[in-house]
Biotite code that builds the C-alpha atoms (Angstrom):
import biotite.structure as struc

atoms = struc.array([
    struc.Atom([72.655, 33.537, 23.084], chain_id="A", res_id=1, res_name="MET", atom_name="CA", element="C"),
    struc.Atom([73.951, 37.098, 23.068], chain_id="A", res_id=2, res_name="PRO", atom_name="CA", element="C"),
    struc.Atom([76.343, 38.862, 25.564], chain_id="A", res_id=3, res_name="ARG", atom_name="CA", element="C"),
    struc.Atom([74.555, 41.095, 28.320], chain_id="A", res_id=4, res_name="LYS", atom_name="CA", element="C"),
    struc.Atom([75.372, 44.642, 28.192], chain_id="A", res_id=5, res_name="SER", atom_name="CA", element="C"),
    struc.Atom([77.996, 45.832, 30.759], chain_id="A", res_id=6, res_name="SER", atom_name="CA", element="C"),
    struc.Atom([75.126, 48.068, 32.303], chain_id="A", res_id=7, res_name="THR", atom_name="CA", element="C"),
    struc.Atom([72.938, 44.869, 32.613], chain_id="A", res_id=8, res_name="VAL", atom_name="CA", element="C"),
    struc.Atom([75.450, 42.852, 34.076], chain_id="A", res_id=9, res_name="GLU", atom_name="CA", element="C"),
    struc.Atom([76.129, 45.752, 36.723], chain_id="A", res_id=10, res_name="TYR", atom_name="CA", element="C"),
    struc.Atom([72.141, 46.100, 37.263], chain_id="A", res_id=11, res_name="LEU", atom_name="CA", element="C"),
    struc.Atom([72.135, 42.587, 38.042], chain_id="A", res_id=12, res_name="GLU", atom_name="CA", element="C"),
    struc.Atom([74.999, 42.728, 40.659], chain_id="A", res_id=13, res_name="ARG", atom_name="CA", element="C"),
    struc.Atom([73.785, 45.837, 42.054], chain_id="A", res_id=14, res_name="LEU", atom_name="CA", element="C"),
    struc.Atom([70.299, 43.987, 42.491], chain_id="A", res_id=15, res_name="VAL", atom_name="CA", element="C"),
    struc.Atom([72.236, 41.054, 44.210], chain_id="A", res_id=16, res_name="ASP", atom_name="CA", element="C"),
    struc.Atom([74.050, 43.510, 46.642], chain_id="A", res_id=17, res_name="TRP", atom_name="CA", element="C"),
    struc.Atom([71.068, 44.920, 47.775], chain_id="A", res_id=18, res_name="SER", atom_name="CA", element="C"),
    struc.Atom([69.247, 41.726, 48.863], chain_id="A", res_id=19, res_name="GLY", atom_name="CA", element="C"),
    struc.Atom([66.130, 41.480, 46.301], chain_id="A", res_id=20, res_name="SER", atom_name="CA", element="C"),
    struc.Atom([64.480, 43.175, 43.485], chain_id="A", res_id=21, res_name="ARG", atom_name="CA", element="C"),
    struc.Atom([61.818, 44.061, 46.173], chain_id="A", res_id=22, res_name="GLN", atom_name="CA", element="C"),
    struc.Atom([64.886, 45.881, 48.387], chain_id="A", res_id=23, res_name="GLN", atom_name="CA", element="C"),
    struc.Atom([66.392, 47.345, 45.312], chain_id="A", res_id=24, res_name="PHE", atom_name="CA", element="C"),
    struc.Atom([63.324, 49.109, 44.197], chain_id="A", res_id=25, res_name="CYS", atom_name="CA", element="C"),
    struc.Atom([62.527, 50.358, 47.824], chain_id="A", res_id=26, res_name="ARG", atom_name="CA", element="C"),
    struc.Atom([66.131, 51.646, 47.909], chain_id="A", res_id=27, res_name="LEU", atom_name="CA", element="C"),
    struc.Atom([66.127, 53.174, 44.566], chain_id="A", res_id=28, res_name="THR", atom_name="CA", element="C"),
    struc.Atom([62.933, 54.389, 43.461], chain_id="A", res_id=29, res_name="GLY", atom_name="CA", element="C"),
    struc.Atom([63.042, 52.296, 40.490], chain_id="A", res_id=30, res_name="ILE", atom_name="CA", element="C"),
    struc.Atom([59.461, 50.870, 39.561], chain_id="A", res_id=31, res_name="GLN", atom_name="CA", element="C"),
    struc.Atom([59.393, 46.997, 39.692], chain_id="A", res_id=32, res_name="PRO", atom_name="CA", element="C"),
    struc.Atom([58.270, 46.885, 35.916], chain_id="A", res_id=33, res_name="ALA", atom_name="CA", element="C"),
    struc.Atom([61.019, 49.224, 34.783], chain_id="A", res_id=34, res_name="ASN", atom_name="CA", element="C"),
    struc.Atom([63.416, 46.950, 36.912], chain_id="A", res_id=35, res_name="LEU", atom_name="CA", element="C"),
    struc.Atom([62.386, 44.125, 34.595], chain_id="A", res_id=36, res_name="THR", atom_name="CA", element="C"),
    struc.Atom([62.830, 45.854, 31.280], chain_id="A", res_id=37, res_name="ALA", atom_name="CA", element="C"),
    struc.Atom([66.013, 46.882, 32.598], chain_id="A", res_id=38, res_name="TYR", atom_name="CA", element="C"),
    struc.Atom([67.169, 43.304, 33.421], chain_id="A", res_id=39, res_name="LEU", atom_name="CA", element="C"),
    struc.Atom([65.687, 41.728, 30.275], chain_id="A", res_id=40, res_name="ASN", atom_name="CA", element="C"),
    struc.Atom([67.209, 44.384, 27.722], chain_id="A", res_id=41, res_name="GLY", atom_name="CA", element="C"),
    struc.Atom([63.882, 45.874, 26.559], chain_id="A", res_id=42, res_name="SER", atom_name="CA", element="C"),
    struc.Atom([64.709, 49.157, 28.237], chain_id="A", res_id=43, res_name="LYS", atom_name="CA", element="C"),
    struc.Atom([68.245, 50.824, 28.646], chain_id="A", res_id=44, res_name="ALA", atom_name="CA", element="C"),
    struc.Atom([69.451, 52.339, 32.099], chain_id="A", res_id=45, res_name="ILE", atom_name="CA", element="C"),
    struc.Atom([71.831, 55.187, 31.580], chain_id="A", res_id=46, res_name="SER", atom_name="CA", element="C"),
    struc.Atom([75.760, 54.818, 33.526], chain_id="A", res_id=47, res_name="TRP", atom_name="CA", element="C"),
    struc.Atom([74.116, 58.165, 35.801], chain_id="A", res_id=48, res_name="LYS", atom_name="CA", element="C"),
    struc.Atom([71.299, 56.280, 36.844], chain_id="A", res_id=49, res_name="ARG", atom_name="CA", element="C"),
    struc.Atom([73.172, 53.308, 37.861], chain_id="A", res_id=50, res_name="LEU", atom_name="CA", element="C"),
    struc.Atom([75.777, 55.610, 39.418], chain_id="A", res_id=51, res_name="ARG", atom_name="CA", element="C"),
    struc.Atom([72.772, 56.981, 41.944], chain_id="A", res_id=52, res_name="THR", atom_name="CA", element="C"),
    struc.Atom([71.497, 53.660, 42.059], chain_id="A", res_id=53, res_name="ALA", atom_name="CA", element="C"),
    struc.Atom([74.715, 52.392, 43.537], chain_id="A", res_id=54, res_name="THR", atom_name="CA", element="C"),
    struc.Atom([74.916, 55.278, 45.799], chain_id="A", res_id=55, res_name="ARG", atom_name="CA", element="C"),
    struc.Atom([71.459, 54.846, 47.198], chain_id="A", res_id=56, res_name="GLU", atom_name="CA", element="C"),
    struc.Atom([72.401, 50.933, 47.561], chain_id="A", res_id=57, res_name="VAL", atom_name="CA", element="C"),
    struc.Atom([75.614, 51.540, 49.308], chain_id="A", res_id=58, res_name="PHE", atom_name="CA", element="C"),
    struc.Atom([75.151, 54.997, 50.733], chain_id="A", res_id=59, res_name="GLY", atom_name="CA", element="C"),
    struc.Atom([77.272, 57.882, 49.535], chain_id="A", res_id=60, res_name="GLU", atom_name="CA", element="C"),
    struc.Atom([81.198, 57.150, 50.323], chain_id="A", res_id=61, res_name="PRO", atom_name="CA", element="C"),
    struc.Atom([83.017, 59.263, 52.751], chain_id="A", res_id=62, res_name="PRO", atom_name="CA", element="C"),
    struc.Atom([84.576, 62.096, 51.434], chain_id="A", res_id=63, res_name="ALA", atom_name="CA", element="C"),
    struc.Atom([88.232, 61.582, 53.198], chain_id="A", res_id=64, res_name="PHE", atom_name="CA", element="C"),
    struc.Atom([89.196, 57.939, 53.906], chain_id="A", res_id=65, res_name="VAL", atom_name="CA", element="C"),
    struc.Atom([92.580, 58.051, 56.143], chain_id="A", res_id=66, res_name="PRO", atom_name="CA", element="C"),
    struc.Atom([95.019, 55.887, 54.883], chain_id="A", res_id=67, res_name="VAL", atom_name="CA", element="C"),
    struc.Atom([97.785, 56.374, 57.515], chain_id="A", res_id=68, res_name="VAL", atom_name="CA", element="C"),
    struc.Atom([97.689, 58.518, 60.605], chain_id="A", res_id=69, res_name="GLU", atom_name="CA", element="C"),
    struc.Atom([100.957, 58.993, 62.286], chain_id="A", res_id=70, res_name="GLY", atom_name="CA", element="C"),
    struc.Atom([102.995, 57.215, 60.284], chain_id="A", res_id=71, res_name="PHE", atom_name="CA", element="C"),
    struc.Atom([106.430, 56.721, 61.614], chain_id="A", res_id=72, res_name="ASP", atom_name="CA", element="C"),
    struc.Atom([109.167, 58.044, 59.370], chain_id="A", res_id=73, res_name="LEU", atom_name="CA", element="C"),
    struc.Atom([111.868, 56.726, 61.322], chain_id="A", res_id=74, res_name="ALA", atom_name="CA", element="C"),
    struc.Atom([110.962, 53.513, 59.589], chain_id="A", res_id=75, res_name="GLN", atom_name="CA", element="C"),
    struc.Atom([111.797, 54.828, 56.287], chain_id="A", res_id=76, res_name="GLY", atom_name="CA", element="C"),
    struc.Atom([109.564, 56.548, 53.608], chain_id="A", res_id=77, res_name="PRO", atom_name="CA", element="C"),
    struc.Atom([106.362, 54.618, 52.853], chain_id="A", res_id=78, res_name="PRO", atom_name="CA", element="C"),
    struc.Atom([106.226, 51.634, 50.600], chain_id="A", res_id=79, res_name="ARG", atom_name="CA", element="C"),
    struc.Atom([103.096, 51.148, 48.117], chain_id="A", res_id=80, res_name="HIS", atom_name="CA", element="C"),
    struc.Atom([101.771, 49.041, 50.730], chain_id="A", res_id=81, res_name="ALA", atom_name="CA", element="C"),
    struc.Atom([101.378, 52.044, 52.940], chain_id="A", res_id=82, res_name="ASP", atom_name="CA", element="C"),
    struc.Atom([100.369, 54.719, 50.281], chain_id="A", res_id=83, res_name="LEU", atom_name="CA", element="C"),
    struc.Atom([98.139, 54.407, 47.289], chain_id="A", res_id=84, res_name="PRO", atom_name="CA", element="C"),
    struc.Atom([98.526, 55.741, 43.732], chain_id="A", res_id=85, res_name="ASN", atom_name="CA", element="C"),
    struc.Atom([95.159, 57.824, 44.499], chain_id="A", res_id=86, res_name="GLU", atom_name="CA", element="C"),
    struc.Atom([94.422, 61.247, 45.066], chain_id="A", res_id=87, res_name="PRO", atom_name="CA", element="C"),
    struc.Atom([94.558, 62.881, 48.203], chain_id="A", res_id=88, res_name="GLY", atom_name="CA", element="C"),
    struc.Atom([96.176, 65.082, 51.020], chain_id="A", res_id=89, res_name="ILE", atom_name="CA", element="C"),
    struc.Atom([98.740, 64.654, 53.183], chain_id="A", res_id=90, res_name="TYR", atom_name="CA", element="C"),
    struc.Atom([100.742, 66.142, 56.141], chain_id="A", res_id=91, res_name="ALA", atom_name="CA", element="C"),
    struc.Atom([104.181, 66.144, 57.536], chain_id="A", res_id=92, res_name="LEU", atom_name="CA", element="C"),
    struc.Atom([104.869, 66.502, 60.957], chain_id="A", res_id=93, res_name="PHE", atom_name="CA", element="C"),
    struc.Atom([108.237, 66.753, 63.309], chain_id="A", res_id=94, res_name="ASP", atom_name="CA", element="C"),
    struc.Atom([108.713, 64.878, 66.466], chain_id="A", res_id=95, res_name="SER", atom_name="CA", element="C"),
    struc.Atom([106.389, 67.226, 68.553], chain_id="A", res_id=96, res_name="ALA", atom_name="CA", element="C"),
    struc.Atom([103.544, 66.460, 65.942], chain_id="A", res_id=97, res_name="MET", atom_name="CA", element="C"),
    struc.Atom([103.431, 69.966, 65.005], chain_id="A", res_id=98, res_name="ARG", atom_name="CA", element="C"),
    struc.Atom([102.363, 70.220, 61.149], chain_id="A", res_id=99, res_name="LEU", atom_name="CA", element="C"),
    struc.Atom([105.595, 71.410, 58.980], chain_id="A", res_id=100, res_name="ILE", atom_name="CA", element="C"),
    struc.Atom([104.011, 70.757, 55.726], chain_id="A", res_id=101, res_name="TYR", atom_name="CA", element="C"),
    struc.Atom([100.549, 70.163, 54.195], chain_id="A", res_id=102, res_name="TYR", atom_name="CA", element="C"),
    struc.Atom([99.848, 69.379, 50.599], chain_id="A", res_id=103, res_name="GLY", atom_name="CA", element="C"),
    struc.Atom([97.673, 67.571, 47.906], chain_id="A", res_id=104, res_name="LYS", atom_name="CA", element="C"),
    struc.Atom([98.583, 64.626, 45.507], chain_id="A", res_id=105, res_name="ALA", atom_name="CA", element="C"),
    struc.Atom([97.068, 63.474, 42.519], chain_id="A", res_id=106, res_name="THR", atom_name="CA", element="C"),
    struc.Atom([98.994, 60.095, 43.422], chain_id="A", res_id=107, res_name="SER", atom_name="CA", element="C"),
    struc.Atom([99.574, 59.961, 47.302], chain_id="A", res_id=108, res_name="LEU", atom_name="CA", element="C"),
    struc.Atom([102.817, 57.509, 47.053], chain_id="A", res_id=109, res_name="TYR", atom_name="CA", element="C"),
    struc.Atom([104.290, 59.567, 44.479], chain_id="A", res_id=110, res_name="ALA", atom_name="CA", element="C"),
    struc.Atom([103.993, 62.907, 45.903], chain_id="A", res_id=111, res_name="GLU", atom_name="CA", element="C"),
    struc.Atom([104.970, 61.870, 49.349], chain_id="A", res_id=112, res_name="VAL", atom_name="CA", element="C"),
    struc.Atom([108.253, 60.364, 48.232], chain_id="A", res_id=113, res_name="ARG", atom_name="CA", element="C"),
    struc.Atom([108.966, 63.172, 46.239], chain_id="A", res_id=114, res_name="GLN", atom_name="CA", element="C"),
    struc.Atom([108.184, 65.821, 49.079], chain_id="A", res_id=115, res_name="THR", atom_name="CA", element="C"),
    struc.Atom([110.606, 63.721, 51.325], chain_id="A", res_id=116, res_name="LEU", atom_name="CA", element="C"),
    struc.Atom([113.329, 64.167, 48.936], chain_id="A", res_id=117, res_name="SER", atom_name="CA", element="C"),
    struc.Atom([112.573, 67.671, 48.376], chain_id="A", res_id=118, res_name="ARG", atom_name="CA", element="C"),
    struc.Atom([114.979, 70.656, 50.075], chain_id="A", res_id=119, res_name="HIS", atom_name="CA", element="C"),
    struc.Atom([113.186, 72.451, 52.522], chain_id="A", res_id=120, res_name="VAL", atom_name="CA", element="C"),
    struc.Atom([115.391, 75.551, 51.659], chain_id="A", res_id=121, res_name="SER", atom_name="CA", element="C"),
    struc.Atom([113.822, 74.997, 48.256], chain_id="A", res_id=122, res_name="ASP", atom_name="CA", element="C"),
    struc.Atom([110.251, 75.438, 49.995], chain_id="A", res_id=123, res_name="VAL", atom_name="CA", element="C"),
    struc.Atom([110.938, 78.148, 52.480], chain_id="A", res_id=124, res_name="LYS", atom_name="CA", element="C"),
    struc.Atom([114.358, 79.807, 51.689], chain_id="A", res_id=125, res_name="PRO", atom_name="CA", element="C"),
    struc.Atom([114.857, 81.599, 55.198], chain_id="A", res_id=126, res_name="TRP", atom_name="CA", element="C"),
    struc.Atom([115.127, 78.532, 57.036], chain_id="A", res_id=127, res_name="THR", atom_name="CA", element="C"),
    struc.Atom([118.638, 78.485, 57.396], chain_id="A", res_id=128, res_name="GLY", atom_name="CA", element="C"),
    struc.Atom([121.918, 77.484, 55.848], chain_id="A", res_id=129, res_name="THR", atom_name="CA", element="C"),
    struc.Atom([121.622, 73.898, 56.379], chain_id="A", res_id=130, res_name="ARG", atom_name="CA", element="C"),
    struc.Atom([120.727, 71.815, 53.315], chain_id="A", res_id=131, res_name="ASP", atom_name="CA", element="C"),
    struc.Atom([117.604, 69.585, 54.944], chain_id="A", res_id=132, res_name="LEU", atom_name="CA", element="C"),
    struc.Atom([115.436, 67.544, 53.140], chain_id="A", res_id=133, res_name="THR", atom_name="CA", element="C"),
    struc.Atom([111.714, 66.969, 54.315], chain_id="A", res_id=134, res_name="PHE", atom_name="CA", element="C"),
    struc.Atom([112.841, 63.445, 54.910], chain_id="A", res_id=135, res_name="GLY", atom_name="CA", element="C"),
    struc.Atom([115.204, 64.669, 57.300], chain_id="A", res_id=136, res_name="GLU", atom_name="CA", element="C"),
    struc.Atom([112.984, 67.176, 59.241], chain_id="A", res_id=137, res_name="VAL", atom_name="CA", element="C"),
    struc.Atom([109.772, 65.298, 59.137], chain_id="A", res_id=138, res_name="ALA", atom_name="CA", element="C"),
    struc.Atom([109.252, 62.565, 61.677], chain_id="A", res_id=139, res_name="VAL", atom_name="CA", element="C"),
    struc.Atom([105.607, 61.784, 60.930], chain_id="A", res_id=140, res_name="TYR", atom_name="CA", element="C"),
    struc.Atom([102.861, 61.211, 58.100], chain_id="A", res_id=141, res_name="LEU", atom_name="CA", element="C"),
    struc.Atom([99.057, 61.446, 57.677], chain_id="A", res_id=142, res_name="SER", atom_name="CA", element="C"),
    struc.Atom([97.426, 60.999, 54.441], chain_id="A", res_id=143, res_name="ALA", atom_name="CA", element="C"),
    struc.Atom([93.962, 60.760, 53.184], chain_id="A", res_id=144, res_name="PHE", atom_name="CA", element="C"),
    struc.Atom([92.587, 59.826, 50.152], chain_id="A", res_id=145, res_name="THR", atom_name="CA", element="C"),
    struc.Atom([89.714, 61.891, 48.744], chain_id="A", res_id=146, res_name="ILE", atom_name="CA", element="C"),
    struc.Atom([86.946, 59.437, 47.746], chain_id="A", res_id=147, res_name="ALA", atom_name="CA", element="C"),
    struc.Atom([84.689, 62.394, 46.225], chain_id="A", res_id=148, res_name="ARG", atom_name="CA", element="C"),
    struc.Atom([85.313, 65.242, 44.107], chain_id="A", res_id=149, res_name="GLY", atom_name="CA", element="C"),
    struc.Atom([87.608, 66.281, 41.393], chain_id="A", res_id=150, res_name="ASP", atom_name="CA", element="C"),
    struc.Atom([91.028, 68.021, 41.220], chain_id="A", res_id=151, res_name="ALA", atom_name="CA", element="C"),
    struc.Atom([89.571, 71.276, 41.829], chain_id="A", res_id=152, res_name="THR", atom_name="CA", element="C"),
    struc.Atom([87.872, 70.130, 45.266], chain_id="A", res_id=153, res_name="PHE", atom_name="CA", element="C"),
    struc.Atom([91.461, 68.407, 46.252], chain_id="A", res_id=154, res_name="ARG", atom_name="CA", element="C"),
    struc.Atom([92.844, 71.832, 45.333], chain_id="A", res_id=155, res_name="HIS", atom_name="CA", element="C"),
    struc.Atom([90.380, 73.649, 47.570], chain_id="A", res_id=156, res_name="ASP", atom_name="CA", element="C"),
    struc.Atom([90.976, 71.318, 50.536], chain_id="A", res_id=157, res_name="ILE", atom_name="CA", element="C"),
    struc.Atom([94.606, 71.956, 50.440], chain_id="A", res_id=158, res_name="GLU", atom_name="CA", element="C"),
    struc.Atom([93.751, 75.949, 50.217], chain_id="A", res_id=159, res_name="ALA", atom_name="CA", element="C"),
    struc.Atom([91.509, 75.547, 53.321], chain_id="A", res_id=160, res_name="LEU", atom_name="CA", element="C"),
    struc.Atom([94.283, 73.767, 55.501], chain_id="A", res_id=161, res_name="GLY", atom_name="CA", element="C"),
    struc.Atom([97.079, 76.199, 54.291], chain_id="A", res_id=162, res_name="LEU", atom_name="CA", element="C"),
    struc.Atom([95.104, 79.098, 55.490], chain_id="A", res_id=163, res_name="ARG", atom_name="CA", element="C"),
    struc.Atom([94.457, 77.581, 58.878], chain_id="A", res_id=164, res_name="LEU", atom_name="CA", element="C"),
    struc.Atom([98.086, 76.552, 59.399], chain_id="A", res_id=165, res_name="PHE", atom_name="CA", element="C"),
    struc.Atom([100.258, 78.784, 56.905], chain_id="A", res_id=166, res_name="VAL", atom_name="CA", element="C"),
    struc.Atom([102.048, 80.205, 59.579], chain_id="A", res_id=167, res_name="ASN", atom_name="CA", element="C"),
    struc.Atom([103.155, 77.170, 61.045], chain_id="A", res_id=168, res_name="ASN", atom_name="CA", element="C"),
    struc.Atom([104.063, 75.251, 57.962], chain_id="A", res_id=169, res_name="THR", atom_name="CA", element="C"),
    struc.Atom([107.378, 75.291, 55.558], chain_id="A", res_id=170, res_name="PHE", atom_name="CA", element="C"),
    struc.Atom([104.790, 75.574, 52.373], chain_id="A", res_id=171, res_name="ASN", atom_name="CA", element="C"),
    struc.Atom([105.676, 78.113, 49.763], chain_id="A", res_id=172, res_name="LYS", atom_name="CA", element="C"),
    struc.Atom([102.363, 80.141, 49.549], chain_id="A", res_id=173, res_name="ASN", atom_name="CA", element="C"),
    struc.Atom([99.081, 79.831, 51.607], chain_id="A", res_id=174, res_name="SER", atom_name="CA", element="C"),
    struc.Atom([97.119, 78.917, 48.245], chain_id="A", res_id=175, res_name="ALA", atom_name="CA", element="C"),
    struc.Atom([94.077, 80.286, 46.907], chain_id="A", res_id=176, res_name="SER", atom_name="CA", element="C"),
    struc.Atom([90.454, 78.643, 46.286], chain_id="A", res_id=177, res_name="PHE", atom_name="CA", element="C"),
    struc.Atom([89.592, 77.441, 42.631], chain_id="A", res_id=178, res_name="LYS", atom_name="CA", element="C"),
    struc.Atom([86.093, 77.491, 43.019], chain_id="A", res_id=179, res_name="ARG", atom_name="CA", element="C"),
    struc.Atom([84.594, 80.912, 43.898], chain_id="A", res_id=180, res_name="GLU", atom_name="CA", element="C"),
    struc.Atom([81.283, 81.238, 45.402], chain_id="A", res_id=181, res_name="GLY", atom_name="CA", element="C"),
])
C-alpha cells in the first residue's frame, strides 16, 4: 500500500479534530464530495487551502500571546523555560513599573538576555557617568510572542510602542514604520 501524502495525512487529522466529516464540511465550506476526493487522493488539496481550513476549524490565533508578565528580574535573568526562541516583543520596567525599554525580537530568549547585558549608556549616552547595564536597572520584564504576522509586522508593532512611550524609555530612537498605507 503506497504511503499517503502529507497533505492527506494532515487533512485526516483535521477532520478528526473538527469532530466529524459533516462538521468539518460545515466549518470549512468544503463540499462532502470534494472532501472524499481529497481524502482518497483522487483530487489534490493545496497547503494554502489546508491553512485556511485549519483557521476555520480552530479559529484565528490571537495576534499576541503573553509569555511572561511582570517577571521579577531579581530572580535572575529569564531561563529557556521562561522565554521561548520565538519572535515577539518585550518590555523592561523599573521598580515603579515604569517602562524603560521596549523592543522586538526574532528570538525572545536571546534578545532579552542580550538586552539585559547591554549598557544603558550604549543606548542613551546622556544617562550619566555610571556604566550600568539594563540588567542592573530593570526590575521587571513582560514579553509576548507574536503569533500572526511577519518581521515587518513585528517591526511596526515596536514602532507603534516606541511612538507611544518614546519620552519615557531608554530606546535610542523612536523607530519608523516599514509598511506604509
